[in-house]
N, CA, C, O and the ligand as a Tripos MOL2 file, in Angstrom:
@<TRIPOS>MOLECULE
protein
  293   291    74     0     0
PROTEIN
NO_CHARGES

@<TRIPOS>ATOM
      1 N         121.8000  108.3020   82.5970 N.3       1 MET1
      2 CA        122.2590  109.5010   83.3380 C.3       1 MET1
      3 C         122.1230  109.2780   84.8410 C.2       1 MET1
      4 O         123.0680  109.4630   85.6070 O.2       1 MET1
      5 N         120.9150  108.8750   85.2350 N.am      2 ASP2
      6 CA        120.6840  108.6270   86.6670 C.3       2 ASP2
      7 C         121.6500  107.5910   87.2140 C.2       2 ASP2
      8 O         122.2240  107.7510   88.2910 O.2       2 ASP2
      9 N         121.8140  106.5180   86.4380 N.am      3 THR3
     10 CA        122.6710  105.4200   86.8640 C.3       3 THR3
     11 C         124.1070  105.9090   87.0370 C.2       3 THR3
     12 O         124.7870  105.5480   87.9980 O.2       3 THR3
     13 N         124.5570  106.7370   86.0900 N.am      4 ASP4
     14 CA        125.9210  107.2560   86.1660 C.3       4 ASP4
     15 C         126.1620  108.0020   87.4720 C.2       4 ASP4
     16 O         127.1790  107.8210   88.1430 O.2       4 ASP4
     17 N         125.1760  108.8600   87.8130 N.am      5 VAL5
     18 CA        125.3150  109.6540   89.0330 C.3       5 VAL5
     19 C         125.4010  108.7340   90.2440 C.2       5 VAL5
     20 O         126.2430  108.9160   91.1230 O.2       5 VAL5
     21 N         124.5150  107.7450   90.2730 N.am      6 ARG6
     22 CA        124.4910  106.8410   91.4230 C.3       6 ARG6
     23 C         125.8170  106.0680   91.5430 C.2       6 ARG6
     24 O         126.3500  105.8690   92.6350 O.2       6 ARG6
     25 N         126.3220  105.6460   90.3840 N.am      7 GLU7
     26 CA        127.5860  104.9090   90.4070 C.3       7 GLU7
     27 C         128.7130  105.7800   90.9410 C.2       7 GLU7
     28 O         129.5740  105.3300   91.6970 O.2       7 GLU7
     29 N         128.6800  107.0570   90.5190 N.am      8 GLN8
     30 CA        129.7160  107.9910   90.9590 C.3       8 GLN8
     31 C         129.6660  108.1550   92.4760 C.2       8 GLN8
     32 O         130.6930  108.1110   93.1540 O.2       8 GLN8
     33 N         128.4430  108.3450   92.9990 N.am      9 VAL9
     34 CA        128.2710  108.5210   94.4400 C.3       9 VAL9
     35 C         128.7440  107.2680   95.1610 C.2       9 VAL9
     36 O         129.4500  107.3450   96.1660 O.2       9 VAL9
     37 N         128.3440  106.1080   94.6340 N.am     10 GLY10
     38 CA        128.7500  104.8440   95.2560 C.3      10 GLY10
     39 C         130.2480  104.7000   95.2880 C.2      10 GLY10
     40 O         130.8160  104.2500   96.2840 O.2      10 GLY10
     41 N         130.8900  105.0780   94.2060 N.am     11 HIS11
     42 CA        132.3400  104.9790   94.1240 C.3      11 HIS11
     43 C         133.0000  105.8800   95.1600 C.2      11 HIS11
     44 O         133.9360  105.4770   95.8500 O.2      11 HIS11
     45 N         132.4930  107.1120   95.2550 N.am     12 ASP12
     46 CA        133.0560  108.0450   96.2300 C.3      12 ASP12
     47 C         132.8960  107.5150   97.6500 C.2      12 ASP12
     48 O         133.7970  107.6360   98.4800 O.2      12 ASP12
     49 N         131.7200  106.9190   97.9140 N.am     13 THR13
     50 CA        131.4670  106.3930   99.2450 C.3      13 THR13
     51 C         132.4420  105.2760   99.5680 C.2      13 THR13
     52 O         132.9940  105.2070  100.6660 O.2      13 THR13
     53 N         132.6450  104.3970   98.5840 N.am     14 ILE14
     54 CA        133.5710  103.2880   98.8160 C.3      14 ILE14
     55 C         134.9780  103.8220   99.0290 C.2      14 ILE14
     56 O         135.7090  103.3380   99.8930 O.2      14 ILE14
     57 N         135.3530  104.8160   98.2440 N.am     15 GLU15
     58 CA        136.6930  105.3870   98.3930 C.3      15 GLU15
     59 C         136.8700  105.9970   99.7830 C.2      15 GLU15
     60 O         137.9200  105.8530  100.4090 O.2      15 GLU15
     61 N         135.8250  106.6830  100.2540 N.am     16 ALA16
     62 CA        135.8830  107.2810  101.5860 C.3      16 ALA16
     63 C         135.9920  106.1930  102.6470 C.2      16 ALA16
     64 O         136.7220  106.3410  103.6270 O.2      16 ALA16
     65 N         135.2560  105.0930  102.4430 N.am     17 GLN17
     66 CA        135.3030  103.9930  103.4130 C.3      17 GLN17
     67 C         136.6830  103.3540  103.4320 C.2      17 GLN17
     68 O         137.2010  103.0030  104.4910 O.2      17 GLN17
     69 N         137.2810  103.2040  102.2330 N.am     18 VAL18
     70 CA        138.6220  102.6180  102.1610 C.3      18 VAL18
     71 C         139.6120  103.5190  102.8890 C.2      18 VAL18
     72 O         140.4880  103.0380  103.6070 O.2      18 VAL18
     73 N         139.4670  104.8450  102.6980 N.am     19 LYS19
     74 CA        140.3690  105.7790  103.3750 C.3      19 LYS19
     75 C         140.2100  105.6790  104.8810 C.2      19 LYS19
     76 O         141.1970  105.6870  105.6160 O.2      19 LYS19
     77 N         138.9610  105.5830  105.3450 N.am     20 ASP20
     78 CA        138.6900  105.4330  106.7740 C.3      20 ASP20
     79 C         139.3530  104.1780  107.3080 C.2      20 ASP20
     80 O         139.9600  104.1840  108.3790 O.2      20 ASP20
     81 N         139.2260  103.0880  106.5340 N.am     21 MET21
     82 CA        139.8060  101.8150  106.9690 C.3      21 MET21
     83 C         141.3250  101.9020  107.0180 C.2      21 MET21
     84 O         141.9600  101.3770  107.9330 O.2      21 MET21
     85 N         141.9070  102.5780  106.0130 N.am     22 GLU22
     86 CA        143.3690  102.7200  105.9980 C.3      22 GLU22
     87 C         143.8380  103.4890  107.2270 C.2      22 GLU22
     88 O         144.8500  103.1530  107.8410 O.2      22 GLU22
     89 N         143.0760  104.5340  107.5760 N.am     23 LYS23
     90 CA        143.4110  105.3180  108.7650 C.3      23 LYS23
     91 C         143.3240  104.4410  110.0030 C.2      23 LYS23
     92 O         144.1750  104.5010  110.8910 O.2      23 LYS23
     93 N         142.2650  103.6140  110.0450 N.am     24 ARG24
     94 CA        142.0450  102.7610  111.2010 C.3      24 ARG24
     95 C         143.1790  101.7360  111.3170 C.2      24 ARG24
     96 O         143.6880  101.4810  112.4080 O.2      24 ARG24
     97 N         143.5670  101.1520  110.1710 N.am     25 ILE25
     98 CA        144.6540  100.1740  110.1750 C.3      25 ILE25
     99 C         145.9390  100.8170  110.6830 C.2      25 ILE25
    100 O         146.6890  100.2120  111.4490 O.2      25 ILE25
    101 N         146.1850  102.0660  110.2420 N.am     26 GLU26
    102 CA        147.3610  102.8000  110.6990 C.3      26 GLU26
    103 C         147.3550  102.9200  112.2230 C.2      26 GLU26
    104 O         148.3640  102.6950  112.8910 O.2      26 GLU26
    105 N         146.1750  103.2840  112.7490 N.am     27 ARG27
    106 CA        146.0460  103.4550  114.1990 C.3      27 ARG27
    107 C         146.2120  102.1260  114.9200 C.2      27 ARG27
    108 O         146.8240  102.0580  115.9860 O.2      27 ARG27
    109 N         145.6600  101.0630  114.3240 N.am     28 ILE28
    110 CA        145.7790   99.7480  114.9630 C.3      28 ILE28
    111 C         147.2470   99.3410  115.0040 C.2      28 ILE28
    112 O         147.7180   98.7810  115.9940 O.2      28 ILE28
    113 N         147.9750   99.6310  113.9060 N.am     29 GLU29
    114 CA        149.4000   99.2960  113.8910 C.3      29 GLU29
    115 C         150.1470  100.0710  114.9650 C.2      29 GLU29
    116 O         151.0250   99.5340  115.6390 O.2      29 GLU29
    117 N         149.7860  101.3470  115.1140 N.am     30 LEU30
    118 CA        150.4180  102.1620  116.1510 C.3      30 LEU30
    119 C         150.0840  101.6080  117.5390 C.2      30 LEU30
    120 O         150.9340  101.5630  118.4280 O.2      30 LEU30
    121 N         148.8230  101.1880  117.7030 N.am     31 ALA31
    122 CA        148.4080  100.6230  118.9880 C.3      31 ALA31
    123 C         149.1670   99.3200  119.2710 C.2      31 ALA31
    124 O         149.5790   99.0700  120.4040 O.2      31 ALA31
    125 N         149.3490   98.4970  118.2370 N.am     32 LEU32
    126 CA        150.0960   97.2500  118.4080 C.3      32 LEU32
    127 C         151.5370   97.5510  118.7970 C.2      32 LEU32
    128 O         152.1240   96.8590  119.6300 O.2      32 LEU32
    129 N         152.1020   98.5920  118.1850 N.am     33 ASN33
    130 CA        153.4420   99.0390  118.5390 C.3      33 ASN33
    131 C         153.5330   99.4030  120.0090 C.2      33 ASN33
    132 O         154.5050   99.0910  120.6960 O.2      33 ASN33
    133 N         152.4720  100.0830  120.4720 N.am     34 LYS34
    134 CA        152.4410  100.5010  121.8740 C.3      34 LYS34
    135 C         152.3870   99.2850  122.7920 C.2      34 LYS34
    136 O         153.0030   99.2690  123.8580 O.2      34 LYS34
    137 N         151.6430   98.2670  122.3630 N.am     35 ILE35
    138 CA        151.5830   97.0450  123.1790 C.3      35 ILE35
    139 C         152.9910   96.4660  123.2920 C.2      35 ILE35
    140 O         153.4230   96.0740  124.3750 O.2      35 ILE35
    141 N         153.7140   96.4160  122.1470 N.am     36 ASN36
    142 CA        155.0670   95.8630  122.1450 C.3      36 ASN36
    143 C         156.0050   96.6510  123.0510 C.2      36 ASN36
    144 O         156.9000   96.0860  123.6790 O.2      36 ASN36
    145 N         155.7890   97.9560  123.1100 N.am     37 ARG37
    146 CA        156.6560   98.8020  123.9360 C.3      37 ARG37
    147 C         156.1610   98.8600  125.3850 C.2      37 ARG37
    148 O         156.8040   99.4570  126.2490 O.2      37 ARG37
    149 N         155.0080   98.2310  125.6330 N.am     38 GLY38
    150 CA        154.4630   98.2390  126.9820 C.3      38 GLY38
    151 C         153.7930   99.5490  127.3280 C.2      38 GLY38
    152 O         153.6030   99.8610  128.5030 O.2      38 GLY38
    153 N         153.4260  100.3330  126.2950 N.am     39 HIS39
    154 CA        152.8060  101.6360  126.5260 C.3      39 HIS39
    155 C         151.3110  101.6200  126.2460 C.2      39 HIS39
    156 O         150.6560  102.6610  126.3040 O.2      39 HIS39
    157 N         150.7690  100.4490  125.9430 N.am     40 TYR40
    158 CA        149.3520  100.3950  125.5780 C.3      40 TYR40
    159 C         148.4750  100.8750  126.7220 C.2      40 TYR40
    160 O         148.7080  100.5420  127.8840 O.2      40 TYR40
    161 N         147.4470  101.6750  126.3700 N.am     41 GLY41
    162 CA        146.5580  102.2020  127.3960 C.3      41 GLY41
    163 C         147.0320  103.5360  127.9390 C.2      41 GLY41
    164 O         146.4030  104.1170  128.8230 O.2      41 GLY41
    165 N         148.1720  104.0310  127.3930 N.am     42 ARG42
    166 CA        148.6670  105.3530  127.8040 C.3      42 ARG42
    167 C         148.4800  106.3260  126.6540 C.2      42 ARG42
    168 O         148.6610  105.9680  125.4900 O.2      42 ARG42
    169 N         148.1230  107.5430  126.9830 N.am     43 CYS43
    170 CA        147.9160  108.5740  125.9740 C.3      43 CYS43
    171 C         149.2540  108.9700  125.3530 C.2      43 CYS43
    172 O         150.2250  109.2180  126.0680 O.2      43 CYS43
    173 N         149.3020  109.0280  124.0150 N.am     44 ASP44
    174 CA        150.5320  109.4040  123.3150 C.3      44 ASP44
    175 C         150.8800  110.8670  123.5050 C.2      44 ASP44
    176 O         152.0260  111.2690  123.3080 O.2      44 ASP44
    177 N         149.8910  111.6620  123.8870 N.am     45 LYS45
    178 CA        150.1430  113.1070  124.0180 C.3      45 LYS45
    179 C         150.5410  113.4940  125.4280 C.2      45 LYS45
    180 O         151.5910  114.1010  125.6380 O.2      45 LYS45
    181 N         149.7000  113.1420  126.4040 N.am     46 CYS46
    182 CA        149.9620  113.6060  127.7660 C.3      46 CYS46
    183 C         150.5120  112.4950  128.6590 C.2      46 CYS46
    184 O         150.9210  112.7580  129.7890 O.2      46 CYS46
    185 N         150.5260  111.2450  128.1570 N.am     47 GLY47
    186 CA        151.0670  110.1420  128.9420 C.3      47 GLY47
    187 C         150.1150  109.6370  130.0100 C.2      47 GLY47
    188 O         150.4460  108.7290  130.7720 O.2      47 GLY47
    189 N         148.9200  110.2350  130.0600 N.am     48 GLY48
    190 CA        147.9240  109.8060  131.0370 C.3      48 GLY48
    191 C         147.2930  108.4850  130.6530 C.2      48 GLY48
    192 O         147.3990  108.0500  129.5070 O.2      48 GLY48
    193 N         146.6390  107.8500  131.6030 N.am     49 ALA49
    194 CA        145.9950  106.5700  131.3290 C.3      49 ALA49
    195 C         144.7310  106.7740  130.5030 C.2      49 ALA49
    196 O         143.9490  107.6870  130.7680 O.2      49 ALA49
    197 N         144.5340  105.9210  129.5040 N.am     50 ILE50
    198 CA        143.2900  105.9370  128.7360 C.3      50 ILE50
    199 C         142.3180  105.0180  129.4720 C.2      50 ILE50
    200 O         142.6490  103.8650  129.7480 O.2      50 ILE50
    201 N         141.1040  105.5240  129.7970 N.am     51 PRO51
    202 CA        140.1570  104.6970  130.5560 C.3      51 PRO51
    203 C         139.8440  103.3740  129.8450 C.2      51 PRO51
    204 O         139.7170  103.3240  128.6210 O.2      51 PRO51
    205 N         139.7230  102.3100  130.6400 N.am     52 VAL52
    206 CA        139.4600  100.9790  130.0850 C.3      52 VAL52
    207 C         138.1900  100.9840  129.2380 C.2      52 VAL52
    208 O         138.1310  100.3290  128.1980 O.2      52 VAL52
    209 N         137.1560  101.7390  129.6930 N.am     53 GLU53
    210 CA        135.8890  101.7790  128.9440 C.3      53 GLU53
    211 C         136.1310  102.3110  127.5310 C.2      53 GLU53
    212 O         135.5120  101.8640  126.5650 O.2      53 GLU53
    213 N         137.0420  103.2720  127.4370 N.am     54 ARG54
    214 CA        137.3610  103.8480  126.1280 C.3      54 ARG54
    215 C         138.1080  102.8160  125.2740 C.2      54 ARG54
    216 O         137.8520  102.7060  124.0750 O.2      54 ARG54
    217 N         139.0080  102.0780  125.8700 N.am     55 LEU55
    218 CA        139.7640  101.0650  125.1130 C.3      55 LEU55
    219 C         138.8560   99.9320  124.6570 C.2      55 LEU55
    220 O         139.0830   99.3140  123.6170 O.2      55 LEU55
    221 N         137.8180   99.6690  125.4600 N.am     56 GLU56
    222 CA        136.8770   98.6230  125.0490 C.3      56 GLU56
    223 C         136.0970   99.0580  123.8160 C.2      56 GLU56
    224 O         135.8130   98.2560  122.9260 O.2      56 GLU56
    225 N         135.7540  100.3580  123.7780 N.am     57 LEU57
    226 CA        135.0080  100.8960  122.6330 C.3      57 LEU57
    227 C         135.9210  101.1140  121.4320 C.2      57 LEU57
    228 O         135.5680  100.7870  120.2990 O.2      57 LEU57
    229 N         137.1030  101.6740  121.7010 N.am     58 VAL58
    230 CA        138.0600  102.0030  120.6340 C.3      58 VAL58
    231 C         139.4130  101.3840  120.9950 C.2      58 VAL58
    232 O         140.2810  102.0630  121.5430 O.2      58 VAL58
    233 N         139.5890  100.1050  120.6910 N.am     59 PRO59
    234 CA        140.8300   99.4240  121.1240 C.3      59 PRO59
    235 C         142.0900  100.0600  120.5420 C.2      59 PRO59
    236 O         143.1780   99.9210  121.1020 O.2      59 PRO59
    237 N         141.9360  100.7620  119.4100 N.am     60 GLU60
    238 CA        143.1170  101.3590  118.7850 C.3      60 GLU60
    239 C         143.3360  102.8070  119.2310 C.2      60 GLU60
    240 O         144.1540  103.5190  118.6480 O.2      60 GLU60
    241 N         142.6070  103.2410  120.2640 N.am     61 ALA61
    242 CA        142.7460  104.6230  120.7360 C.3      61 ALA61
    243 C         144.1880  104.9020  121.1460 C.2      61 ALA61
    244 O         144.8050  104.1230  121.8730 O.2      61 ALA61
    245 N         144.7120  106.0320  120.6650 N.am     62 LEU62
    246 CA        146.0950  106.3970  120.9800 C.3      62 LEU62
    247 C         146.1580  107.5180  122.0100 C.2      62 LEU62
    248 O         147.1870  107.7410  122.6490 O.2      62 LEU62
    249 N         145.0290  108.2220  122.1580 N.am     63 PHE63
    250 CA        145.0100  109.3680  123.0540 C.3      63 PHE63
    251 C         143.8670  109.2520  124.0470 C.2      63 PHE63
    252 O         142.8840  108.5520  123.8040 O.2      63 PHE63
    253 N         144.0050  109.9490  125.1700 N.am     64 CYS64
    254 CA        142.9120  110.0020  126.1180 C.3      64 CYS64
    255 C         141.8070  110.8940  125.5360 C.2      64 CYS64
    256 O         142.0230  111.5730  124.5330 O.2      64 CYS64
    257 N         140.6490  110.8920  126.1530 N.am     65 VAL65
    258 CA        139.4990  111.6280  125.6000 C.3      65 VAL65
    259 C         139.8300  113.1150  125.4450 C.2      65 VAL65
    260 O         139.5050  113.7210  124.4230 O.2      65 VAL65
    261 N         140.4720  113.6980  126.4520 N.am     66 ASP66
    262 CA        140.7920  115.1290  126.4060 C.3      66 ASP66
    263 C         141.7010  115.4750  125.2260 C.2      66 ASP66
    264 O         141.4430  116.4300  124.4950 O.2      66 ASP66
    265 N         142.7680  114.6900  125.0470 N.am     67 CYS67
    266 CA        143.7170  114.9800  123.9640 C.3      67 CYS67
    267 C         143.0640  114.7300  122.6060 C.2      67 CYS67
    268 O         143.3020  115.4720  121.6530 O.2      67 CYS67
    269 N         142.2520  113.6960  122.5210 N.am     68 GLU68
    270 CA        141.5480  113.4040  121.2710 C.3      68 GLU68
    271 C         140.6610  114.5810  120.8830 C.2      68 GLU68
    272 O         140.5990  114.9600  119.7140 O.2      68 GLU68
    273 N         139.9680  115.1630  121.8790 N.am     69 LYS69
    274 CA        139.0980  116.3100  121.6290 C.3      69 LYS69
    275 C         139.9140  117.4900  121.1380 C.2      69 LYS69
    276 O         139.4980  118.1950  120.2190 O.2      69 LYS69
    277 N         141.0760  117.7110  121.7450 N.am     70 LYS70
    278 CA        141.9310  118.8500  121.3510 C.3      70 LYS70
    279 C         142.4070  118.6670  119.9120 C.2      70 LYS70
    280 O         142.5450  119.6410  119.1720 O.2      70 LYS70
    281 N         142.6610  117.4010  119.5130 N.am     71 LEU71
    282 CA        143.1500  117.1260  118.1580 C.3      71 LEU71
    283 C         142.1260  117.5050  117.1140 C.2      71 LEU71
    284 O         142.4800  117.9330  116.0150 O.2      71 LEU71
    285 N         140.8470  117.3510  117.4540 N.am     72 HIS72
    286 CA        139.7960  117.5710  116.4670 C.3      72 HIS72
    287 C         139.3000  119.0050  116.4590 C.2      72 HIS72
    288 O         138.3820  119.3370  115.7100 O.2      72 HIS72
    289 N         139.8980  119.8640  117.2880 N.am     73 LYS73
    290 CA        139.4460  121.2570  117.3160 C.3      73 LYS73
    291 C         139.9910  122.0140  116.1290 C.2      73 LYS73
    292 O         139.7190  123.2050  115.9790 O.2      73 LYS73
    293 ZN        146.0540  112.7300  126.8450 Zn       74 ZN74
@<TRIPOS>BOND
     1     1     2 1
     2     2     3 1
     3     3     4 2
     4     3     5 am
     5     5     6 1
     6     6     7 1
     7     7     8 2
     8     7     9 am
     9     9    10 1
    10    10    11 1
    11    11    12 2
    12    11    13 am
    13    13    14 1
    14    14    15 1
    15    15    16 2
    16    15    17 am
    17    17    18 1
    18    18    19 1
    19    19    20 2
    20    19    21 am
    21    21    22 1
    22    22    23 1
    23    23    24 2
    24    23    25 am
    25    25    26 1
    26    26    27 1
    27    27    28 2
    28    27    29 am
    29    29    30 1
    30    30    31 1
    31    31    32 2
    32    31    33 am
    33    33    34 1
    34    34    35 1
    35    35    36 2
    36    35    37 am
    37    37    38 1
    38    38    39 1
    39    39    40 2
    40    39    41 am
    41    41    42 1
    42    42    43 1
    43    43    44 2
    44    43    45 am
    45    45    46 1
    46    46    47 1
    47    47    48 2
    48    47    49 am
    49    49    50 1
    50    50    51 1
    51    51    52 2
    52    51    53 am
    53    53    54 1
    54    54    55 1
    55    55    56 2
    56    55    57 am
    57    57    58 1
    58    58    59 1
    59    59    60 2
    60    59    61 am
    61    61    62 1
    62    62    63 1
    63    63    64 2
    64    63    65 am
    65    65    66 1
    66    66    67 1
    67    67    68 2
    68    67    69 am
    69    69    70 1
    70    70    71 1
    71    71    72 2
    72    71    73 am
    73    73    74 1
    74    74    75 1
    75    75    76 2
    76    75    77 am
    77    77    78 1
    78    78    79 1
    79    79    80 2
    80    79    81 am
    81    81    82 1
    82    82    83 1
    83    83    84 2
    84    83    85 am
    85    85    86 1
    86    86    87 1
    87    87    88 2
    88    87    89 am
    89    89    90 1
    90    90    91 1
    91    91    92 2
    92    91    93 am
    93    93    94 1
    94    94    95 1
    95    95    96 2
    96    95    97 am
    97    97    98 1
    98    98    99 1
    99    99   100 2
   100    99   101 am
   101   101   102 1
   102   102   103 1
   103   103   104 2
   104   103   105 am
   105   105   106 1
   106   106   107 1
   107   107   108 2
   108   107   109 am
   109   109   110 1
   110   110   111 1
   111   111   112 2
   112   111   113 am
   113   113   114 1
   114   114   115 1
   115   115   116 2
   116   115   117 am
   117   117   118 1
   118   118   119 1
   119   119   120 2
   120   119   121 am
   121   121   122 1
   122   122   123 1
   123   123   124 2
   124   123   125 am
   125   125   126 1
   126   126   127 1
   127   127   128 2
   128   127   129 am
   129   129   130 1
   130   130   131 1
   131   131   132 2
   132   131   133 am
   133   133   134 1
   134   134   135 1
   135   135   136 2
   136   135   137 am
   137   137   138 1
   138   138   139 1
   139   139   140 2
   140   139   141 am
   141   141   142 1
   142   142   143 1
   143   143   144 2
   144   143   145 am
   145   145   146 1
   146   146   147 1
   147   147   148 2
   148   147   149 am
   149   149   150 1
   150   150   151 1
   151   151   152 2
   152   151   153 am
   153   153   154 1
   154   154   155 1
   155   155   156 2
   156   155   157 am
   157   157   158 1
   158   158   159 1
   159   159   160 2
   160   159   161 am
   161   161   162 1
   162   162   163 1
   163   163   164 2
   164   163   165 am
   165   165   166 1
   166   166   167 1
   167   167   168 2
   168   167   169 am
   169   169   170 1
   170   170   171 1
   171   171   172 2
   172   171   173 am
   173   173   174 1
   174   174   175 1
   175   175   176 2
   176   175   177 am
   177   177   178 1
   178   178   179 1
   179   179   180 2
   180   179   181 am
   181   181   182 1
   182   182   183 1
   183   183   184 2
   184   183   185 am
   185   185   186 1
   186   186   187 1
   187   187   188 2
   188   187   189 am
   189   189   190 1
   190   190   191 1
   191   191   192 2
   192   191   193 am
   193   193   194 1
   194   194   195 1
   195   195   196 2
   196   195   197 am
   197   197   198 1
   198   198   199 1
   199   199   200 2
   200   199   201 am
   201   201   202 1
   202   202   203 1
   203   203   204 2
   204   203   205 am
   205   205   206 1
   206   206   207 1
   207   207   208 2
   208   207   209 am
   209   209   210 1
   210   210   211 1
   211   211   212 2
   212   211   213 am
   213   213   214 1
   214   214   215 1
   215   215   216 2
   216   215   217 am
   217   217   218 1
   218   218   219 1
   219   219   220 2
   220   219   221 am
   221   221   222 1
   222   222   223 1
   223   223   224 2
   224   223   225 am
   225   225   226 1
   226   226   227 1
   227   227   228 2
   228   227   229 am
   229   229   230 1
   230   230   231 1
   231   231   232 2
   232   231   233 am
   233   233   234 1
   234   234   235 1
   235   235   236 2
   236   235   237 am
   237   237   238 1
   238   238   239 1
   239   239   240 2
   240   239   241 am
   241   241   242 1
   242   242   243 1
   243   243   244 2
   244   243   245 am
   245   245   246 1
   246   246   247 1
   247   247   248 2
   248   247   249 am
   249   249   250 1
   250   250   251 1
   251   251   252 2
   252   251   253 am
   253   253   254 1
   254   254   255 1
   255   255   256 2
   256   255   257 am
   257   257   258 1
   258   258   259 1
   259   259   260 2
   260   259   261 am
   261   261   262 1
   262   262   263 1
   263   263   264 2
   264   263   265 am
   265   265   266 1
   266   266   267 1
   267   267   268 2
   268   267   269 am
   269   269   270 1
   270   270   271 1
   271   271   272 2
   272   271   273 am
   273   273   274 1
   274   274   275 1
   275   275   276 2
   276   275   277 am
   277   277   278 1
   278   278   279 1
   279   279   280 2
   280   279   281 am
   281   281   282 1
   282   282   283 1
   283   283   284 2
   284   283   285 am
   285   285   286 1
   286   286   287 1
   287   287   288 2
   288   287   289 am
   289   289   290 1
   290   290   291 1
   291   291   292 2
@<TRIPOS>SUBSTRUCTURE
     1 MET1         2 RESIDUE 1 A MET
     2 ASP2         6 RESIDUE 1 A ASP
     3 THR3        10 RESIDUE 1 A THR
     4 ASP4        14 RESIDUE 1 A ASP
     5 VAL5        18 RESIDUE 1 A VAL
     6 ARG6        22 RESIDUE 1 A ARG
     7 GLU7        26 RESIDUE 1 A GLU
     8 GLN8        30 RESIDUE 1 A GLN
     9 VAL9        34 RESIDUE 1 A VAL
    10 GLY10       38 RESIDUE 1 A GLY
    11 HIS11       42 RESIDUE 1 A HIS
    12 ASP12       46 RESIDUE 1 A ASP
    13 THR13       50 RESIDUE 1 A THR
    14 ILE14       54 RESIDUE 1 A ILE
    15 GLU15       58 RESIDUE 1 A GLU
    16 ALA16       62 RESIDUE 1 A ALA
    17 GLN17       66 RESIDUE 1 A GLN
    18 VAL18       70 RESIDUE 1 A VAL
    19 LYS19       74 RESIDUE 1 A LYS
    20 ASP20       78 RESIDUE 1 A ASP
    21 MET21       82 RESIDUE 1 A MET
    22 GLU22       86 RESIDUE 1 A GLU
    23 LYS23       90 RESIDUE 1 A LYS
    24 ARG24       94 RESIDUE 1 A ARG
    25 ILE25       98 RESIDUE 1 A ILE
    26 GLU26      102 RESIDUE 1 A GLU
    27 ARG27      106 RESIDUE 1 A ARG
    28 ILE28      110 RESIDUE 1 A ILE
    29 GLU29      114 RESIDUE 1 A GLU
    30 LEU30      118 RESIDUE 1 A LEU
    31 ALA31      122 RESIDUE 1 A ALA
    32 LEU32      126 RESIDUE 1 A LEU
    33 ASN33      130 RESIDUE 1 A ASN
    34 LYS34      134 RESIDUE 1 A LYS
    35 ILE35      138 RESIDUE 1 A ILE
    36 ASN36      142 RESIDUE 1 A ASN
    37 ARG37      146 RESIDUE 1 A ARG
    38 GLY38      150 RESIDUE 1 A GLY
    39 HIS39      154 RESIDUE 1 A HIS
    40 TYR40      158 RESIDUE 1 A TYR
    41 GLY41      162 RESIDUE 1 A GLY
    42 ARG42      166 RESIDUE 1 A ARG
    43 CYS43      170 RESIDUE 1 A CYS
    44 ASP44      174 RESIDUE 1 A ASP
    45 LYS45      178 RESIDUE 1 A LYS
    46 CYS46      182 RESIDUE 1 A CYS
    47 GLY47      186 RESIDUE 1 A GLY
    48 GLY48      190 RESIDUE 1 A GLY
    49 ALA49      194 RESIDUE 1 A ALA
    50 ILE50      198 RESIDUE 1 A ILE
    51 PRO51      202 RESIDUE 1 A PRO
    52 VAL52      206 RESIDUE 1 A VAL
    53 GLU53      210 RESIDUE 1 A GLU
    54 ARG54      214 RESIDUE 1 A ARG
    55 LEU55      218 RESIDUE 1 A LEU
    56 GLU56      222 RESIDUE 1 A GLU
    57 LEU57      226 RESIDUE 1 A LEU
    58 VAL58      230 RESIDUE 1 A VAL
    59 PRO59      234 RESIDUE 1 A PRO
    60 GLU60      238 RESIDUE 1 A GLU
    61 ALA61      242 RESIDUE 1 A ALA
    62 LEU62      246 RESIDUE 1 A LEU
    63 PHE63      250 RESIDUE 1 A PHE
    64 CYS64      254 RESIDUE 1 A CYS
    65 VAL65      258 RESIDUE 1 A VAL
    66 ASP66      262 RESIDUE 1 A ASP
    67 CYS67      266 RESIDUE 1 A CYS
    68 GLU68      270 RESIDUE 1 A GLU
    69 LYS69      274 RESIDUE 1 A LYS
    70 LYS70      278 RESIDUE 1 A LYS
    71 LEU71      282 RESIDUE 1 A LEU
    72 HIS72      286 RESIDUE 1 A HIS
    73 LYS73      290 RESIDUE 1 A LYS
    74 ZN74       293 GROUP 0 **** ****
């Protein structure tokens, strides 16, 4: 019984991680697209520049900090 529960939790965790990775891959593909179009480092929402420090932390960032915050509200 205990083992079953643990396996279930583990499975859910892995599934959540896979979903996170799929989302990340999607964003990376979008970011690569932006590089090809010469738009990399620009916010997809407001067109403003994404700070270099942010791109170093999140290379696949598509939005500036302000727009990203608005998206998660
Ligand atoms: Zn923006």
